[in-house]
N, CA, C and O atoms as a CHARMM CRD file, in Angstrom:
* protein
*
  340
    1    1 MET  N     -1.98300  -9.27200   8.37700 PROA 1      0.00000
    2    1 MET  CA    -1.68900  -8.79200   7.03300 PROA 1      0.00000
    3    1 MET  C     -0.18000  -8.58100   6.89500 PROA 1      0.00000
    4    1 MET  O      0.41100  -7.80300   7.64400 PROA 1      0.00000
    5    2 PRO  N      0.42500  -9.25600   5.96100 PROA 2      0.00000
    6    2 PRO  CA     1.86700  -9.06200   5.78000 PROA 2      0.00000
    7    2 PRO  C      2.19500  -7.73100   5.10200 PROA 2      0.00000
    8    2 PRO  O      1.41600  -7.20100   4.30900 PROA 2      0.00000
    9    3 GLN  N      3.36700  -7.21900   5.44200 PROA 3      0.00000
   10    3 GLN  CA     3.85800  -6.02000   4.76600 PROA 3      0.00000
   11    3 GLN  C      4.52400  -6.46500   3.46500 PROA 3      0.00000
   12    3 GLN  O      5.39800  -7.33200   3.46800 PROA 3      0.00000
   13    4 CYS  N      4.10700  -5.87300   2.37800 PROA 4      0.00000
   14    4 CYS  CA     4.63700  -6.20100   1.06200 PROA 4      0.00000
   15    4 CYS  C      5.33100  -4.97100   0.48800 PROA 4      0.00000
   16    4 CYS  O      4.98500  -3.83200   0.79900 PROA 4      0.00000
   17    5 TRP  N      6.32000  -5.23900  -0.35800 PROA 5      0.00000
   18    5 TRP  CA     7.16600  -4.17500  -0.89600 PROA 5      0.00000
   19    5 TRP  C      7.02200  -4.09000  -2.40300 PROA 5      0.00000
   20    5 TRP  O      6.84800  -5.10300  -3.08100 PROA 5      0.00000
   21    6 LEU  N      7.09700  -2.87200  -2.92300 PROA 6      0.00000
   22    6 LEU  CA     6.96800  -2.64900  -4.36300 PROA 6      0.00000
   23    6 LEU  C      8.16200  -3.27400  -5.07800 PROA 6      0.00000
   24    6 LEU  O      9.30900  -2.90700  -4.82300 PROA 6      0.00000
   25    7 VAL  N      7.88700  -4.21600  -5.97100 PROA 7      0.00000
   26    7 VAL  CA     8.95600  -4.91200  -6.68600 PROA 7      0.00000
   27    7 VAL  C      8.88600  -4.70900  -8.19500 PROA 7      0.00000
   28    7 VAL  O      9.83300  -5.02000  -8.91700 PROA 7      0.00000
   29    8 GLU  N      7.76500  -4.19000  -8.65800 PROA 8      0.00000
   30    8 GLU  CA     7.61800  -4.03000 -10.10700 PROA 8      0.00000
   31    8 GLU  C      6.58500  -2.94800 -10.40000 PROA 8      0.00000
   32    8 GLU  O      5.55900  -2.84000  -9.72900 PROA 8      0.00000
   33    9 ARG  N      6.88500  -2.15300 -11.41900 PROA 9      0.00000
   34    9 ARG  CA     5.94500  -1.13300 -11.88300 PROA 9      0.00000
   35    9 ARG  C      6.05900  -1.12100 -13.40600 PROA 9      0.00000
   36    9 ARG  O      7.15400  -0.99800 -13.95500 PROA 9      0.00000
   37   10 SER  N      4.93300  -1.24800 -14.07100 PROA 10     0.00000
   38   10 SER  CA     4.94800  -1.21100 -15.53500 PROA 10     0.00000
   39   10 SER  C      3.79200  -0.34800 -16.02600 PROA 10     0.00000
   40   10 SER  O      2.81700  -0.10600 -15.31400 PROA 10     0.00000
   41   11 TYR  N      3.93400   0.10000 -17.24700 PROA 11     0.00000
   42   11 TYR  CA     2.95600   1.01000 -17.84600 PROA 11     0.00000
   43   11 TYR  C      2.37600   0.36400 -19.08600 PROA 11     0.00000
   44   11 TYR  O      3.09200  -0.27400 -19.85800 PROA 11     0.00000
   45   12 SER  N      1.07900   0.53000 -19.27700 PROA 12     0.00000
   46   12 SER  CA     0.43700  -0.05700 -20.45400 PROA 12     0.00000
   47   12 SER  C      0.01300   1.04100 -21.42200 PROA 12     0.00000
   48   12 SER  O     -0.01800   2.22300 -21.08000 PROA 12     0.00000
   49   13 ASP  N     -0.30600   0.62200 -22.62300 PROA 13     0.00000
   50   13 ASP  CA    -0.78500   1.58000 -23.62200 PROA 13     0.00000
   51   13 ASP  C     -2.23900   1.97600 -23.36400 PROA 13     0.00000
   52   13 ASP  O     -2.80200   2.79600 -24.09000 PROA 13     0.00000
   53   14 ARG  N     -2.83700   1.39700 -22.33800 PROA 14     0.00000
   54   14 ARG  CA    -4.20500   1.75400 -21.94300 PROA 14     0.00000
   55   14 ARG  C     -4.20800   2.80000 -20.83700 PROA 14     0.00000
   56   14 ARG  O     -5.23100   3.01800 -20.18800 PROA 14     0.00000
   57   15 ASP  N     -3.04700   3.45800 -20.61800 PROA 15     0.00000
   58   15 ASP  CA    -2.91300   4.50200 -19.60100 PROA 15     0.00000
   59   15 ASP  C     -3.09800   3.95500 -18.18500 PROA 15     0.00000
   60   15 ASP  O     -3.65800   4.62200 -17.31500 PROA 15     0.00000
   61   16 LEU  N     -2.61600   2.72500 -17.97200 PROA 16     0.00000
   62   16 LEU  CA    -2.66600   2.09800 -16.65800 PROA 16     0.00000
   63   16 LEU  C     -1.25900   1.82600 -16.16000 PROA 16     0.00000
   64   16 LEU  O     -0.34600   1.54400 -16.93600 PROA 16     0.00000
   65   17 VAL  N     -1.10500   1.91600 -14.84500 PROA 17     0.00000
   66   17 VAL  CA     0.14200   1.54000 -14.18900 PROA 17     0.00000
   67   17 VAL  C     -0.14400   0.24200 -13.43900 PROA 17     0.00000
   68   17 VAL  O     -1.10600   0.16100 -12.67400 PROA 17     0.00000
   69   18 THR  N      0.68200  -0.75800 -13.65600 PROA 18     0.00000
   70   18 THR  CA     0.55100  -2.01600 -12.93700 PROA 18     0.00000
   71   18 THR  C      1.61600  -2.05300 -11.85200 PROA 18     0.00000
   72   18 THR  O      2.80900  -1.94400 -12.13300 PROA 18     0.00000
   73   19 LEU  N      1.17200  -2.20800 -10.61600 PROA 19     0.00000
   74   19 LEU  CA     2.07200  -2.26800  -9.46500 PROA 19     0.00000
   75   19 LEU  C      2.05100  -3.67900  -8.90100 PROA 19     0.00000
   76   19 LEU  O      0.98900  -4.28700  -8.77000 PROA 19     0.00000
   77   20 VAL  N      3.22800  -4.19600  -8.56900 PROA 20     0.00000
   78   20 VAL  CA     3.33000  -5.50400  -7.93600 PROA 20     0.00000
   79   20 VAL  C      4.03900  -5.32100  -6.60500 PROA 20     0.00000
   80   20 VAL  O      5.16500  -4.82500  -6.55300 PROA 20     0.00000
   81   21 TYR  N      3.37800  -5.72200  -5.53600 PROA 21     0.00000
   82   21 TYR  CA     3.93900  -5.71400  -4.19100 PROA 21     0.00000
   83   21 TYR  C      4.13800  -7.16600  -3.77700 PROA 21     0.00000
   84   21 TYR  O      3.22300  -7.97800  -3.91300 PROA 21     0.00000
   85   22 ALA  N      5.33200  -7.50600  -3.27000 PROA 22     0.00000
   86   22 ALA  CA     5.63900  -8.88000  -2.89100 PROA 22     0.00000
   87   22 ALA  C      6.01000  -8.97900  -1.42200 PROA 22     0.00000
   88   22 ALA  O      6.47300  -8.01600  -0.81100 PROA 22     0.00000
   89   23 THR  N      5.79800 -10.15800  -0.87400 PROA 23     0.00000
   90   23 THR  CA     6.22400 -10.44300   0.49300 PROA 23     0.00000
   91   23 THR  C      7.75200 -10.49100   0.52100 PROA 23     0.00000
   92   23 THR  O      8.37000 -10.75200  -0.51100 PROA 23     0.00000
   93   24 PRO  N      8.37200 -10.24900   1.66900 PROA 24     0.00000
   94   24 PRO  CA     9.83300 -10.23300   1.74500 PROA 24     0.00000
   95   24 PRO  C     10.51300 -11.51900   1.26300 PROA 24     0.00000
   96   24 PRO  O     11.64200 -11.47100   0.77300 PROA 24     0.00000
   97   25 ASP  N      9.84100 -12.66000   1.39400 PROA 25     0.00000
   98   25 ASP  CA    10.43800 -13.91500   0.93400 PROA 25     0.00000
   99   25 ASP  C     10.23000 -14.14500  -0.57000 PROA 25     0.00000
  100   25 ASP  O     10.73800 -15.11600  -1.13000 PROA 25     0.00000
  101   26 GLY  N      9.48200 -13.24600  -1.21700 PROA 26     0.00000
  102   26 GLY  CA     9.24200 -13.36500  -2.65300 PROA 26     0.00000
  103   26 GLY  C      8.26100 -14.45200  -3.03500 PROA 26     0.00000
  104   26 GLY  O      8.06000 -14.70900  -4.22200 PROA 26     0.00000
  105   27 GLU  N      7.64800 -15.09100  -2.06500 PROA 27     0.00000
  106   27 GLU  CA     6.77100 -16.23700  -2.31300 PROA 27     0.00000
  107   27 GLU  C      5.37400 -15.85000  -2.80000 PROA 27     0.00000
  108   27 GLU  O      4.74200 -16.59400  -3.55000 PROA 27     0.00000
  109   28 ARG  N      4.89600 -14.67400  -2.36500 PROA 28     0.00000
  110   28 ARG  CA     3.53700 -14.25300  -2.73400 PROA 28     0.00000
  111   28 ARG  C      3.55800 -12.79300  -3.14900 PROA 28     0.00000
  112   28 ARG  O      4.41400 -12.02000  -2.71700 PROA 28     0.00000
  113   29 ALA  N      2.58600 -12.42400  -4.00700 PROA 29     0.00000
  114   29 ALA  CA     2.55000 -11.04700  -4.50500 PROA 29     0.00000
  115   29 ALA  C      1.11400 -10.60700  -4.74300 PROA 29     0.00000
  116   29 ALA  O      0.19800 -11.41400  -4.90200 PROA 29     0.00000
  117   30 HSD  N      0.96400  -9.29600  -4.76000 PROA 30     0.00000
  118   30 HSD  CA    -0.32500  -8.65800  -5.04400 PROA 30     0.00000
  119   30 HSD  C     -0.11800  -7.71700  -6.22800 PROA 30     0.00000
  120   30 HSD  O      0.78500  -6.88000  -6.21300 PROA 30     0.00000
  121   31 THR  N     -0.94600  -7.85400  -7.24000 PROA 31     0.00000
  122   31 THR  CA    -0.85600  -7.00900  -8.43000 PROA 31     0.00000
  123   31 THR  C     -2.08400  -6.11500  -8.48900 PROA 31     0.00000
  124   31 THR  O     -3.20900  -6.55300  -8.24600 PROA 31     0.00000
  125   32 LYS  N     -1.83900  -4.83900  -8.82100 PROA 32     0.00000
  126   32 LYS  CA    -2.93400  -3.87200  -8.88200 PROA 32     0.00000
  127   32 LYS  C     -2.71600  -2.95200 -10.07200 PROA 32     0.00000
  128   32 LYS  O     -1.60800  -2.46000 -10.28600 PROA 32     0.00000
  129   33 GLU  N     -3.77300  -2.71700 -10.84900 PROA 33     0.00000
  130   33 GLU  CA    -3.72200  -1.76400 -11.95800 PROA 33     0.00000
  131   33 GLU  C     -4.40200  -0.47500 -11.52500 PROA 33     0.00000
  132   33 GLU  O     -5.49900  -0.48700 -10.96600 PROA 33     0.00000
  133   34 ILE  N     -3.73100   0.63400 -11.79300 PROA 34     0.00000
  134   34 ILE  CA    -4.23900   1.94800 -11.39600 PROA 34     0.00000
  135   34 ILE  C     -4.17100   2.87400 -12.60200 PROA 34     0.00000
  136   34 ILE  O     -3.17700   2.86700 -13.32800 PROA 34     0.00000
  137   35 PRO  N     -5.20700   3.66900 -12.82700 PROA 35     0.00000
  138   35 PRO  CA    -5.12600   4.64900 -13.91400 PROA 35     0.00000
  139   35 PRO  C     -3.98500   5.63900 -13.65900 PROA 35     0.00000
  140   35 PRO  O     -3.81700   6.12700 -12.54100 PROA 35     0.00000
  141   36 MET  N     -3.22500   5.92400 -14.67700 PROA 36     0.00000
  142   36 MET  CA    -2.10200   6.85000 -14.54900 PROA 36     0.00000
  143   36 MET  C     -2.57000   8.21900 -14.07000 PROA 36     0.00000
  144   36 MET  O     -1.85200   8.89700 -13.33500 PROA 36     0.00000
  145   37 THR  N     -3.75600   8.62500 -14.47700 PROA 37     0.00000
  146   37 THR  CA    -4.28000   9.92700 -14.06500 PROA 37     0.00000
  147   37 THR  C     -4.52400   9.98800 -12.55300 PROA 37     0.00000
  148   37 THR  O     -4.38700  11.05400 -11.95100 PROA 37     0.00000
  149   38 ALA  N     -4.88100   8.86300 -11.93800 PROA 38     0.00000
  150   38 ALA  CA    -5.10800   8.84000 -10.49000 PROA 38     0.00000
  151   38 ALA  C     -3.81800   9.13300  -9.74200 PROA 38     0.00000
  152   38 ALA  O     -3.82700   9.81400  -8.71600 PROA 38     0.00000
  153   39 ILE  N     -2.70300   8.61600 -10.26000 PROA 39     0.00000
  154   39 ILE  CA    -1.40200   8.88100  -9.63500 PROA 39     0.00000
  155   39 ILE  C     -0.98300  10.32100  -9.91500 PROA 39     0.00000
  156   39 ILE  O     -0.53100  11.02800  -9.01400 PROA 39     0.00000
  157   40 ALA  N     -1.13400  10.74700 -11.15700 PROA 40     0.00000
  158   40 ALA  CA    -0.71400  12.09900 -11.55300 PROA 40     0.00000
  159   40 ALA  C     -1.46700  13.17800 -10.79200 PROA 40     0.00000
  160   40 ALA  O     -0.89700  14.22300 -10.48000 PROA 40     0.00000
  161   41 HSD  N     -2.73800  12.94200 -10.48800 PROA 41     0.00000
  162   41 HSD  CA    -3.55000  13.94500  -9.79300 PROA 41     0.00000
  163   41 HSD  C     -3.49600  13.79800  -8.27700 PROA 41     0.00000
  164   41 HSD  O     -4.17700  14.53000  -7.55900 PROA 41     0.00000
  165   42 GLY  N     -2.69500  12.86300  -7.78800 PROA 42     0.00000
  166   42 GLY  CA    -2.53300  12.70500  -6.34800 PROA 42     0.00000
  167   42 GLY  C     -3.64000  11.93700  -5.66300 PROA 42     0.00000
  168   42 GLY  O     -3.70900  11.92700  -4.43400 PROA 42     0.00000
  169   43 ASN  N     -4.52300  11.28500  -6.43600 PROA 43     0.00000
  170   43 ASN  CA    -5.60600  10.51300  -5.83800 PROA 43     0.00000
  171   43 ASN  C     -5.10300   9.18100  -5.27200 PROA 43     0.00000
  172   43 ASN  O     -5.72200   8.60800  -4.37500 PROA 43     0.00000
  173   44 VAL  N     -3.98200   8.69700  -5.79900 PROA 44     0.00000
  174   44 VAL  CA    -3.37700   7.45200  -5.34800 PROA 44     0.00000
  175   44 VAL  C     -1.90500   7.72400  -5.08600 PROA 44     0.00000
  176   44 VAL  O     -1.22700   8.33500  -5.91200 PROA 44     0.00000
  177   45 THR  N     -1.41200   7.27600  -3.94900 PROA 45     0.00000
  178   45 THR  CA    -0.00600   7.42700  -3.60600 PROA 45     0.00000
  179   45 THR  C      0.66100   6.05700  -3.68400 PROA 45     0.00000
  180   45 THR  O      0.17900   5.08900  -3.09700 PROA 45     0.00000
  181   46 VAL  N      1.75800   5.98600  -4.40300 PROA 46     0.00000
  182   46 VAL  CA     2.51100   4.73800  -4.51500 PROA 46     0.00000
  183   46 VAL  C      3.63000   4.79500  -3.48400 PROA 46     0.00000
  184   46 VAL  O      4.51900   5.64300  -3.56200 PROA 46     0.00000
  185   47 THR  N      3.57400   3.88100  -2.51600 PROA 47     0.00000
  186   47 THR  CA     4.57900   3.84900  -1.45400 PROA 47     0.00000
  187   47 THR  C      5.47400   2.61800  -1.60200 PROA 47     0.00000
  188   47 THR  O      5.15100   1.67400  -2.32300 PROA 47     0.00000
  189   48 ALA  N      6.59800   2.65400  -0.90400 PROA 48     0.00000
  190   48 ALA  CA     7.56000   1.55900  -0.97700 PROA 48     0.00000
  191   48 ALA  C      6.97100   0.24800  -0.45900 PROA 48     0.00000
  192   48 ALA  O      7.32800  -0.82900  -0.93600 PROA 48     0.00000
  193   49 ALA  N      6.07800   0.34000   0.50900 PROA 49     0.00000
  194   49 ALA  CA     5.47600  -0.87300   1.07800 PROA 49     0.00000
  195   49 ALA  C      4.03100  -0.59600   1.46400 PROA 49     0.00000
  196   49 ALA  O      3.62000   0.55200   1.63800 PROA 49     0.00000
  197   50 LYS  N      3.27700  -1.67500   1.59300 PROA 50     0.00000
  198   50 LYS  CA     1.90500  -1.54800   2.08600 PROA 50     0.00000
  199   50 LYS  C      1.47300  -2.87600   2.67300 PROA 50     0.00000
  200   50 LYS  O      2.02200  -3.92800   2.34800 PROA 50     0.00000
  201   51 GLN  N      0.48900  -2.80600   3.53400 PROA 51     0.00000
  202   51 GLN  CA    -0.09300  -4.00200   4.12400 PROA 51     0.00000
  203   51 GLN  C     -1.08000  -4.59500   3.12700 PROA 51     0.00000
  204   51 GLN  O     -1.92400  -3.88200   2.58300 PROA 51     0.00000
  205   52 VAL  N     -0.97600  -5.88700   2.89000 PROA 52     0.00000
  206   52 VAL  CA    -1.86400  -6.55600   1.93400 PROA 52     0.00000
  207   52 VAL  C     -2.53400  -7.71600   2.64900 PROA 52     0.00000
  208   52 VAL  O     -1.87500  -8.52100   3.30700 PROA 52     0.00000
  209   53 ASP  N     -3.82700  -7.79100   2.51500 PROA 53     0.00000
  210   53 ASP  CA    -4.59400  -8.88400   3.10400 PROA 53     0.00000
  211   53 ASP  C     -4.14500 -10.20700   2.49200 PROA 53     0.00000
  212   53 ASP  O     -3.88900 -10.27900   1.29000 PROA 53     0.00000
  213   54 ASP  N     -4.04900 -11.24700   3.30700 PROA 54     0.00000
  214   54 ASP  CA    -3.62700 -12.57100   2.82200 PROA 54     0.00000
  215   54 ASP  C     -4.47500 -13.05800   1.65000 PROA 54     0.00000
  216   54 ASP  O     -3.96400 -13.70900   0.73900 PROA 54     0.00000
  217   55 ALA  N     -5.74600 -12.74900   1.67400 PROA 55     0.00000
  218   55 ALA  CA    -6.64400 -13.19500   0.60300 PROA 55     0.00000
  219   55 ALA  C     -6.31400 -12.54300  -0.74000 PROA 55     0.00000
  220   55 ALA  O     -6.69500 -13.06100  -1.79000 PROA 55     0.00000
  221   56 ASP  N     -5.61300 -11.41800  -0.71200 PROA 56     0.00000
  222   56 ASP  CA    -5.26700 -10.70600  -1.94000 PROA 56     0.00000
  223   56 ASP  C     -3.88300 -11.07800  -2.48300 PROA 56     0.00000
  224   56 ASP  O     -3.44600 -10.52600  -3.49200 PROA 56     0.00000
  225   57 LEU  N     -3.20100 -12.00100  -1.82500 PROA 57     0.00000
  226   57 LEU  CA    -1.86700 -12.41500  -2.25900 PROA 57     0.00000
  227   57 LEU  C     -1.95000 -13.69000  -3.08900 PROA 57     0.00000
  228   57 LEU  O     -2.68300 -14.62200  -2.75800 PROA 57     0.00000
  229   58 GLU  N     -1.18100 -13.70900  -4.17500 PROA 58     0.00000
  230   58 GLU  CA    -1.12900 -14.86300  -5.06200 PROA 58     0.00000
  231   58 GLU  C      0.26500 -15.48500  -4.99600 PROA 58     0.00000
  232   58 GLU  O      1.24700 -14.77400  -4.77900 PROA 58     0.00000
  233   59 PRO  N      0.36300 -16.80000  -5.17900 PROA 59     0.00000
  234   59 PRO  CA     1.69100 -17.42600  -5.22400 PROA 59     0.00000
  235   59 PRO  C      2.49300 -16.91600  -6.41900 PROA 59     0.00000
  236   59 PRO  O      1.93300 -16.57700  -7.46200 PROA 59     0.00000
  237   60 VAL  N      3.81100 -16.86900  -6.24700 PROA 60     0.00000
  238   60 VAL  CA     4.71900 -16.41300  -7.30000 PROA 60     0.00000
  239   60 VAL  C      5.41100 -17.64400  -7.88500 PROA 60     0.00000
  240   60 VAL  O      5.80000 -18.55300  -7.15100 PROA 60     0.00000
  241   61 ASP  N      5.56000 -17.66800  -9.19800 PROA 61     0.00000
  242   61 ASP  CA     6.21400 -18.82400  -9.82100 PROA 61     0.00000
  243   61 ASP  C      7.70100 -18.86300  -9.48800 PROA 61     0.00000
  244   61 ASP  O      8.29700 -17.85300  -9.11400 PROA 61     0.00000
  245   62 ASP  N      8.27900 -20.04100  -9.63000 PROA 62     0.00000
  246   62 ASP  CA     9.68100 -20.25900  -9.24600 PROA 62     0.00000
  247   62 ASP  C     10.64300 -19.33000  -9.96200 PROA 62     0.00000
  248   62 ASP  O     11.62500 -18.89000  -9.36500 PROA 62     0.00000
  249   63 ASP  N     10.38700 -19.01800 -11.23100 PROA 63     0.00000
  250   63 ASP  CA    11.28400 -18.17400 -12.00900 PROA 63     0.00000
  251   63 ASP  C     11.31100 -16.72500 -11.51300 PROA 63     0.00000
  252   63 ASP  O     12.29900 -16.02200 -11.72100 PROA 63     0.00000
  253   64 THR  N     10.25600 -16.28200 -10.87100 PROA 64     0.00000
  254   64 THR  CA    10.12500 -14.89100 -10.44300 PROA 64     0.00000
  255   64 THR  C     10.48000 -14.69400  -8.97200 PROA 64     0.00000
  256   64 THR  O     10.86400 -13.59700  -8.56500 PROA 64     0.00000
  257   65 ARG  N     10.35500 -15.72800  -8.19400 PROA 65     0.00000
  258   65 ARG  CA    10.49900 -15.63800  -6.73100 PROA 65     0.00000
  259   65 ARG  C     11.81800 -14.99300  -6.29000 PROA 65     0.00000
  260   65 ARG  O     11.80900 -14.09000  -5.45500 PROA 65     0.00000
  261   66 GLU  N     12.93400 -15.44000  -6.83300 PROA 66     0.00000
  262   66 GLU  CA    14.23700 -14.91400  -6.42700 PROA 66     0.00000
  263   66 GLU  C     14.38400 -13.44800  -6.82700 PROA 66     0.00000
  264   66 GLU  O     14.94800 -12.65300  -6.07500 PROA 66     0.00000
  265   67 ARG  N     13.88100 -13.08800  -8.00700 PROA 67     0.00000
  266   67 ARG  CA    13.94600 -11.68900  -8.45600 PROA 67     0.00000
  267   67 ARG  C     13.16400 -10.79200  -7.51000 PROA 67     0.00000
  268   67 ARG  O     13.63600  -9.71500  -7.14900 PROA 67     0.00000
  269   68 TYR  N     11.96700 -11.22400  -7.10200 PROA 68     0.00000
  270   68 TYR  CA    11.16600 -10.43800  -6.16600 PROA 68     0.00000
  271   68 TYR  C     11.85700 -10.33500  -4.80800 PROA 68     0.00000
  272   68 TYR  O     11.87400  -9.26200  -4.20600 PROA 68     0.00000
  273   69 ARG  N     12.42200 -11.43200  -4.32400 PROA 69     0.00000
  274   69 ARG  CA    13.10400 -11.42200  -3.03300 PROA 69     0.00000
  275   69 ARG  C     14.26800 -10.42000  -3.05500 PROA 69     0.00000
  276   69 ARG  O     14.45900  -9.66700  -2.10000 PROA 69     0.00000
  277   70 THR  N     15.03100 -10.41400  -4.13000 PROA 70     0.00000
  278   70 THR  CA    16.15700  -9.49000  -4.27900 PROA 70     0.00000
  279   70 THR  C     15.67900  -8.04700  -4.36000 PROA 70     0.00000
  280   70 THR  O     16.28600  -7.15500  -3.76700 PROA 70     0.00000
  281   71 GLU  N     14.59700  -7.81600  -5.08700 PROA 71     0.00000
  282   71 GLU  CA    14.07700  -6.45800  -5.22800 PROA 71     0.00000
  283   71 GLU  C     13.51800  -5.95000  -3.89500 PROA 71     0.00000
  284   71 GLU  O     13.68500  -4.77500  -3.56800 PROA 71     0.00000
  285   72 VAL  N     12.86500  -6.81100  -3.13300 PROA 72     0.00000
  286   72 VAL  CA    12.37800  -6.41000  -1.80600 PROA 72     0.00000
  287   72 VAL  C     13.55500  -5.96500  -0.94300 PROA 72     0.00000
  288   72 VAL  O     13.47000  -4.93500  -0.27400 PROA 72     0.00000
  289   73 GLU  N     14.63500  -6.71200  -0.94700 PROA 73     0.00000
  290   73 GLU  CA    15.81600  -6.34000  -0.15600 PROA 73     0.00000
  291   73 GLU  C     16.34500  -4.98100  -0.57200 PROA 73     0.00000
  292   73 GLU  O     16.68400  -4.16000   0.28000 PROA 73     0.00000
  293   74 ARG  N     16.42100  -4.73200  -1.87500 PROA 74     0.00000
  294   74 ARG  CA    16.92700  -3.45700  -2.38100 PROA 74     0.00000
  295   74 ARG  C     16.02000  -2.30300  -1.95500 PROA 74     0.00000
  296   74 ARG  O     16.50500  -1.27400  -1.48500 PROA 74     0.00000
  297   75 VAL  N     14.72000  -2.46900  -2.11500 PROA 75     0.00000
  298   75 VAL  CA    13.77500  -1.39800  -1.76800 PROA 75     0.00000
  299   75 VAL  C     13.80100  -1.14100  -0.25700 PROA 75     0.00000
  300   75 VAL  O     13.75200   0.01200   0.17300 PROA 75     0.00000
  301   76 ARG  N     13.87700  -2.19200   0.54100 PROA 76     0.00000
  302   76 ARG  CA    13.91400  -2.03800   2.00300 PROA 76     0.00000
  303   76 ARG  C     15.15900  -1.28900   2.46700 PROA 76     0.00000
  304   76 ARG  O     15.10200  -0.52100   3.42700 PROA 76     0.00000
  305   77 GLU  N     16.29000  -1.51200   1.78200 PROA 77     0.00000
  306   77 GLU  CA    17.52400  -0.82900   2.15600 PROA 77     0.00000
  307   77 GLU  C     17.46400   0.67000   1.82300 PROA 77     0.00000
  308   77 GLU  O     18.04700   1.49200   2.53000 PROA 77     0.00000
  309   78 ASP  N     16.75800   1.01200   0.74800 PROA 78     0.00000
  310   78 ASP  CA    16.75100   2.39200   0.24900 PROA 78     0.00000
  311   78 ASP  C     15.55600   3.23100   0.71000 PROA 78     0.00000
  312   78 ASP  O     15.58900   4.45700   0.60300 PROA 78     0.00000
  313   79 HSD  N     14.50400   2.58800   1.22100 PROA 79     0.00000
  314   79 HSD  CA    13.26600   3.32400   1.50000 PROA 79     0.00000
  315   79 HSD  C     12.59800   2.87600   2.79300 PROA 79     0.00000
  316   79 HSD  O     12.66700   1.70700   3.17300 PROA 79     0.00000
  317   80 ALA  N     11.95700   3.81700   3.45300 PROA 80     0.00000
  318   80 ALA  CA    11.05700   3.50000   4.55100 PROA 80     0.00000
  319   80 ALA  C      9.73500   3.04700   3.92400 PROA 80     0.00000
  320   80 ALA  O      9.43900   3.42100   2.78900 PROA 80     0.00000
  321   81 PRO  N      8.94500   2.25800   4.63500 PROA 81     0.00000
  322   81 PRO  CA     7.69700   1.75200   4.06300 PROA 81     0.00000
  323   81 PRO  C      6.76700   2.83300   3.51100 PROA 81     0.00000
  324   81 PRO  O      6.10600   2.60500   2.49800 PROA 81     0.00000
  325   82 ASP  N      6.70000   3.99300   4.14700 PROA 82     0.00000
  326   82 ASP  CA     5.77900   5.04000   3.71600 PROA 82     0.00000
  327   82 ASP  C      6.36500   5.99900   2.67600 PROA 82     0.00000
  328   82 ASP  O      5.69100   6.93700   2.25200 PROA 82     0.00000
  329   83 ASP  N      7.61700   5.76900   2.26100 PROA 83     0.00000
  330   83 ASP  CA     8.21400   6.61600   1.22700 PROA 83     0.00000
  331   83 ASP  C      7.42900   6.50600  -0.08600 PROA 83     0.00000
  332   83 ASP  O      7.06900   5.41200  -0.52100 PROA 83     0.00000
  333   84 GLU  N      7.17800   7.64300  -0.69300 PROA 84     0.00000
  334   84 GLU  CA     6.54700   7.63100  -2.00900 PROA 84     0.00000
  335   84 GLU  C      7.62300   7.34600  -3.05600 PROA 84     0.00000
  336   84 GLU  O      8.66700   7.99600  -3.10000 PROA 84     0.00000
  337   85 ILE  N      7.33200   6.35600  -3.89400 PROA 85     0.00000
  338   85 ILE  CA     8.29500   6.02400  -4.95200 PROA 85     0.00000
  339   85 ILE  C      7.59600   5.78500  -6.27100 PROA 85     0.00000
  340   85 ILE  O      8.25000   5.49400  -7.27200 PROA 85     0.00000
Protein backbone atom coordinates (compact mmCIF):
# COMPACT_ATOMS: atom_id res chain seq x y z
CA UNK A 1 0.00 0.00 0.00
CA UNK A 2 1.55 3.29 -1.02
CA UNK A 3 1.67 6.25 1.33
CA UNK A 4 -0.43 9.07 -0.08
CA UNK A 5 -0.46 12.71 0.95
CA UNK A 6 -3.34 15.15 1.32
CA UNK A 7 -3.29 17.40 -1.75
CA UNK A 8 -6.79 18.80 -1.85
CA UNK A 9 -9.68 19.52 0.50
CA UNK A 10 -12.96 21.04 -0.62
CA UNK A 11 -16.33 21.66 0.96
CA UNK A 12 -19.73 21.13 -0.61
CA UNK A 13 -23.10 22.68 0.07
CA UNK A 14 -24.24 19.19 1.12
CA UNK A 15 -22.14 19.47 4.31
CA UNK A 16 -19.46 17.13 2.94
CA UNK A 17 -15.70 17.48 2.90
CA UNK A 18 -13.94 15.98 -0.11
CA UNK A 19 -10.37 14.86 0.59
CA UNK A 20 -7.89 13.90 -2.12
CA UNK A 21 -4.76 11.96 -1.20
CA UNK A 22 -2.15 11.48 -3.96
CA UNK A 23 0.93 9.36 -4.43
CA UNK A 24 4.23 11.27 -4.22
CA UNK A 25 4.67 11.16 -8.01
CA UNK A 26 1.19 12.68 -8.49
CA UNK A 27 0.24 9.84 -10.84
CA UNK A 28 -2.58 8.31 -8.76
CA UNK A 29 -5.05 9.61 -6.19
CA UNK A 30 -7.77 8.54 -3.81
CA UNK A 31 -10.83 10.73 -3.26
CA UNK A 32 -13.08 10.39 -0.22
CA UNK A 33 -16.17 12.33 0.88
CA UNK A 34 -16.72 12.67 4.62
CA UNK A 35 -19.57 14.36 6.47
CA UNK A 36 -18.35 17.59 8.03
CA UNK A 37 -19.98 16.59 11.31
CA UNK A 38 -17.79 13.45 11.49
CA UNK A 39 -14.68 15.63 11.42
CA UNK A 40 -16.12 18.25 13.78
CA UNK A 41 -17.08 15.62 16.37
CA UNK A 42 -13.71 13.86 16.17
CA UNK A 43 -15.07 10.68 14.58
CA UNK A 44 -12.70 11.12 11.62
CA UNK A 45 -9.17 12.49 11.79
CA UNK A 46 -7.68 14.12 8.71
CA UNK A 47 -3.93 13.47 8.62
CA UNK A 48 -1.20 14.69 6.29
CA UNK A 49 -0.73 11.20 4.86
CA UNK A 50 -2.31 7.77 4.91
CA UNK A 51 -1.80 4.35 3.44
CA UNK A 52 -4.15 3.68 0.53
CA UNK A 53 -4.77 0.30 -1.02
CA UNK A 54 -3.71 0.12 -4.69
CA UNK A 55 -7.24 -0.88 -5.66
CA UNK A 56 -8.55 2.42 -4.25
CA UNK A 57 -6.20 4.60 -6.32
CA UNK A 58 -7.31 6.18 -9.58
CA UNK A 59 -5.09 7.60 -12.35
CA UNK A 60 -4.70 11.39 -12.36
CA UNK A 61 -5.11 13.36 -15.58
CA UNK A 62 -2.11 15.12 -17.11
CA UNK A 63 -3.35 18.60 -16.18
CA UNK A 64 -3.55 17.72 -12.47
CA UNK A 65 -0.51 15.48 -12.05
CA UNK A 66 2.12 18.22 -11.65
CA UNK A 67 -0.07 20.19 -9.22
CA UNK A 68 -0.51 17.10 -7.03
CA UNK A 69 3.21 16.29 -7.18
CA UNK A 70 4.06 19.84 -6.06
CA UNK A 71 1.48 19.78 -3.28
CA UNK A 72 2.78 16.43 -1.99
CA UNK A 73 6.28 17.93 -1.76
CA UNK A 74 4.96 20.95 0.15
CA UNK A 75 2.93 18.87 2.61
CA UNK A 76 5.83 16.44 3.18
CA UNK A 77 8.18 19.32 3.99
CA UNK A 78 5.76 20.87 6.51
CA UNK A 79 4.15 17.82 8.15
CA UNK A 80 4.82 14.36 9.50
CA UNK A 81 2.48 11.71 8.05
CA UNK A 82 0.39 11.47 11.24
CA UNK A 83 -0.01 15.25 11.69
CA UNK A 84 -3.62 16.33 11.81
CA UNK A 85 -4.29 18.98 9.18
